ZAMARGU-4260 file (C-alpha; in steps of 0.2 Angstrom, whole numbers, plus 5000, padded with zeros to 4 digits):
<rodrens>
0) 6362/5430/5156 | 6367/5435/5137 | 6355/5448/5129 | 6353/5450/5109 | 6362/5467/5106
5) 6350/5470/5091 | 6333/5464/5087 | 6331/5451/5074 | 6321/5456/5059 | 6306/5446/5054
10) 6316/5442/5038 | 6330/5433/5048 | 6319/5424/5059 | 6309/5418/5044 | 6325/5413/5036
15) 6330/5403/5051 | 6314/5394/5053 | 6311/5391/5034 | 6318/5372/5037 | 6306/5369/5052
20) 6291/5365/5041 | 6285/5347/5042 | 6286/5337/5027 | 6271/5325/5020 | 6273/5305/5025
25) 6279/5296/5009 | 6266/5283/5005 | 6266/5269/4991 | 6251/5260/4983 | 6252/5240/4984
30) 6256/5231/4968 | 6243/5217/4973 | 6227/5226/4981 | 6230/5244/4977 | 6231/5248/4996
35) 6240/5263/5003 | 6256/5256/5013 | 6272/5264/5018 | 6288/5261/5008 | 6298/5246/5009
40) 6285/5237/5020 | 6274/5223/5019 | 6256/5227/5013 | 6245/5224/5030 | 6230/5220/5019
45) 6235/5206/5009 | 6252/5202/5015 | 6262/5205/4999 | 6278/5213/4997 | 6286/5216/4979
50) 6274/5205/4971 | 6277/5190/4982 | 6267/5182/4997 | 6276/5186/5013 | 6262/5186/5027
55) 6250/5171/5023 | 6233/5177/5028 | 6225/5166/5043 | 6209/5158/5038 | 6192/5165/5047
60) 6181/5153/5054
</rodrens>
């Protein structure tokens, strides 16, 4: 099998791994009920999307 000719320094390994960090999930605030929702999705708590009712809430007994 292939073997590296020289040891990689910590700097080179770190530079290669610099793009492996996880990014925080993007969240937005619902304009109707101020709940935290994912962008471009209907709010699960109130059913509004961009100021319009998209999912009507079912009446509870």
